C-alpha positions in Angstrom: 171.0 134.1 10.7 170.1 134.0 14.4 171.1 130.7 15.9 170.6 128.5 12.7 173.2 126.2 13.0 173.2 125.5 9.2 174.2 127.1 6.0 171.4 128.3 4.0 173.4 128.8 0.8 172.6 125.5 -0.8 176.0 123.8 -0.8 176.6 120.3 -2.3 177.0 118.9 1.3 173.6 119.9 2.1 171.7 117.4 0.0 168.4 116.6 1.3 167.0 115.5 -1.9 164.0 118.0 -1.4 162.5 116.0 1.0 163.6 117.5 4.0 165.4 114.7 5.1 169.5 114.7 5.2 171.9 111.9 4.3 172.3 111.0 7.8 168.3 110.3 8.3 167.7 113.8 10.2 164.9 116.0 9.2 166.3 119.3 7.8 162.8 121.3 7.8 162.5 122.6 11.4 166.2 124.0 11.1 164.8 127.8 11.2 162.3 126.8 13.9 161.8 128.8 17.3 165.4 129.6 17.7 165.2 131.9 14.8 162.7 134.0 16.8 164.0 136.5 19.2 161.5 135.4 21.7 161.9 131.9 21.4 165.7 132.1 23.2 164.0 134.5 26.1 161.4 131.9 26.3 164.2 129.1 26.5 165.9 131.1 29.4 162.9 131.4 31.4 162.7 127.9 31.7 166.4 126.9 32.0 166.5 125.5 35.4 170.0 127.1 35.7 168.6 130.6 35.4 165.8 129.9 37.8 168.7 128.7 40.4 170.8 131.7 39.5 167.4 134.2 40.0 167.1 132.2 43.6 170.7 133.1 44.3 170.7 136.9 43.3 167.1 136.9 45.3 168.9 135.4 48.4 171.6 137.9 48.2 169.6 140.8 47.6 167.5 139.6 50.7 170.9 139.0 52.8 171.9 142.4 51.8 168.9 144.3 52.9 169.2 142.4 56.4 172.5 143.1 56.9 172.5 146.6 56.2 173.4 148.7 59.1 171.1 151.6 58.1 168.1 149.9 57.0 166.4 152.0 59.8 167.2 155.3 58.6 166.5 154.2 55.3 163.0 152.7 56.1 162.2 156.1 57.8 163.2 158.0 54.7 161.1 155.8 52.5 158.1 156.4 54.9 159.0 159.9 55.5 158.9 160.7 51.9 155.5 158.9 51.5 154.0 161.1 53.7 155.7 164.3 53.0 156.9 164.3 49.3 158.0 167.8 48.9 159.9 167.4 52.5 163.5 168.8 52.2 166.7 167.0 53.6 166.5 169.4 56.6 162.9 168.2 57.7 163.7 164.8 57.3 166.8 164.7 59.6 165.1 166.7 62.0 162.3 164.2 62.2 164.7 161.2 62.1 166.8 162.6 64.9 163.4 163.2 67.0 162.0 159.8 66.0 165.0 157.1 65.8 167.6 159.2 67.9 165.2 160.1 70.7 165.9 164.0 70.1 163.3 166.8 71.2 161.7 167.8 68.2 162.9 171.4 69.0 166.5 170.4 69.7 167.1 168.4 66.9 168.9 170.6 64.4 170.7 170.0 61.2 174.2 171.5 61.3 177.0 171.2 59.3 178.2 167.9 60.0 175.0 166.5 58.2 176.2 168.3 54.8 179.9 166.6 54.8 180.3 164.0 52.2 180.6 161.0 54.1 177.2 161.5 56.3 174.9 158.7 55.9 171.8 161.0 56.2 173.0 162.9 53.1 174.3 159.5 51.1 170.7 158.1 51.8 169.0 161.0 51.0 171.0 161.9 47.9 170.7 158.0 46.6 167.1 158.5 47.0 166.8 161.5 45.2 168.6 159.8 41.8 166.0 157.0 42.1 163.1 159.3 42.4 164.4 161.7 39.6 165.2 158.6 37.5 161.8 157.5 38.2 160.3 160.6 37.0 162.1 160.4 33.8 165.2 163.0 35.0 168.8 162.9 34.1 169.5 161.1 37.5 171.4 164.1 38.7 169.2 164.0 41.7 168.6 166.9 44.3 169.2 167.9 47.4 172.1 167.5 50.3 
């Protein structure tokens, strides 16, 4: 049984005399209580102070990671761009990012071959975002674009 901590086979060493009390004076009636239920363990873990500390630590690390992200502005621009233009293409986003973030003239911001290289930050961020959107939509996670 799940976390029972005891033996239910009724062996001679567990003589409780039928009153629920063991020879050592402990009550055996509660041996199959809350820990037997799957939700009980989850509730216990939710209230465990060490889990709370670990959760805070993970949250702090995630916040620090976001704050230290060198591509934070570009990632933020991509997010807001896709909210405004959900059917936008990679090329449209890059051109807008170059104009807004890098100060290029709107007409001179052109996506050339360098934006299709595997190490291109724009391509990496776009593909990461497309995988997330594909997973959110129930796709296979293959993503699209760039």
